C-alpha positions as CSV (number, residue, x, y, z in Angstrom):
1,C,5.1,-8.2,-8.6
2,L,3.0,-10.1,-11.1
3,D,0.8,-13.2,-10.2
4,V,2.4,-13.7,-6.8
5,E,0.4,-16.0,-4.6
6,Y,0.9,-16.1,-0.9
7,G,4.1,-16.2,1.0
8,M,5.4,-12.8,-0.1
9,M,5.9,-10.5,2.8
10,V,7.8,-7.3,2.7
11,N,8.4,-6.4,6.3
12,A,10.5,-3.7,8.0
13,C,12.1,-2.4,4.8
14,A,12.9,1.1,3.6
15,I,11.3,1.5,0.1
16,F,12.5,4.7,-1.6
17,Y,12.1,5.9,-5.2
18,G,10.8,3.9,-8.1
19,G,7.5,2.4,-7.0
20,V,5.6,-0.6,-5.7
21,R,3.3,-2.3,-8.2
22,L,1.3,-5.4,-7.6
23,R,-0.7,-7.0,-10.4
24,A,-3.0,-10.0,-10.1
25,C,-1.4,-10.9,-6.8
26,K,-3.0,-12.4,-3.7
27,G,-1.9,-12.6,-0.2
28,V,1.0,-10.2,-0.5
29,Q,1.7,-8.1,2.6
30,I,3.7,-4.9,2.8
31,A,4.0,-4.0,6.4
32,N,6.0,-2.0,9.0
33,C,8.0,-0.3,6.2
34,Q,9.1,3.2,5.5
35,V,7.6,4.0,2.1
36,S,8.6,7.0,0.0
37,C,7.5,6.0,-3.5
38,G,4.2,5.5,-5.4
39,V,2.2,2.4,-4.6
40,D,-0.3,0.8,-7.1
41,V,-2.1,-2.4,-6.3
42,Q,-4.6,-3.8,-8.9
43,G,-6.3,-7.1,-8.9
44,R,-9.3,-8.9,-7.4
45,H,-7.7,-10.7,-4.5
46,A,-6.8,-9.5,-1.0
47,N,-3.4,-8.0,-0.3
48,A,-2.3,-5.8,2.6
49,F,-0.6,-2.4,2.9
50,V,-0.5,-1.9,6.7
51,N,1.4,-0.2,9.5
52,N,3.8,1.7,7.2
53,M,5.4,5.1,7.7
54,V,4.4,6.9,4.4
55,I,6.3,9.9,3.0
56,E,3.9,11.2,0.4
57,E,6.2,13.7,-1.4
58,G,3.8,14.0,-4.3
59,Y,3.7,10.2,-5.2
60,E,0.5,8.5,-6.4
61,F,-1.2,5.8,-4.4
62,R,-3.9,3.5,-5.8
63,F,-5.3,0.4,-4.1
64,D,-8.0,-2.0,-5.5
65,E,-11.1,-2.6,-3.5
66,S,-9.9,-5.8,-2.0
67,T,-6.6,-4.5,-0.5
68,M,-6.5,-3.8,3.2
69,V,-5.1,-0.3,3.8
70,S,-4.8,0.5,7.5
71,G,-2.6,1.5,10.4
72,N,-0.4,3.6,8.1
73,F,1.0,7.0,9.3
74,T,2.9,10.0,8.3
75,S,5.1,12.4,10.3
76,E,1.8,14.3,10.9
77,G,0.0,11.2,12.4
78,D,-2.7,8.9,10.9
79,W,-2.4,8.5,7.1
80,R,-5.5,10.1,5.6
81,F,-5.8,7.3,3.0
82,N,-6.3,4.5,5.5
83,R,-9.7,2.9,5.2
84,S,-11.9,0.5,6.9
85,P,-13.3,-2.5,5.2
86,A,-16.6,-0.6,4.6
87,N,-14.7,2.2,2.7
88,T,-13.1,0.2,-0.1
89,T,-12.6,2.8,-2.8
90,N,-9.4,4.6,-2.4
91,S,-7.2,6.5,-4.8
92,F,-4.8,9.3,-4.2
93,H,-2.8,11.4,-6.6
94,G,-0.1,13.4,-4.8
95,S,0.1,17.1,-5.1
């Protein structure tokens, strides 16, 4: 997505392979999905990556400081890259 403003909600989808990339977007929400691909969110406006089942499989995950990342989980439990608003720097490069 590039320059998407509000109204874009990806909900209850299975997202496999390829990747999710948001650039200069605001108000985009990816929620309640099963995600097995890299995710890269860059920009200065708020977006949300919440309540997703994440299959890491060595993918890279990068979120800008304004993106909400919470409630996500793996088959092991709580996703270690969830963050609270106070912990806004988050980047993960899969192994």
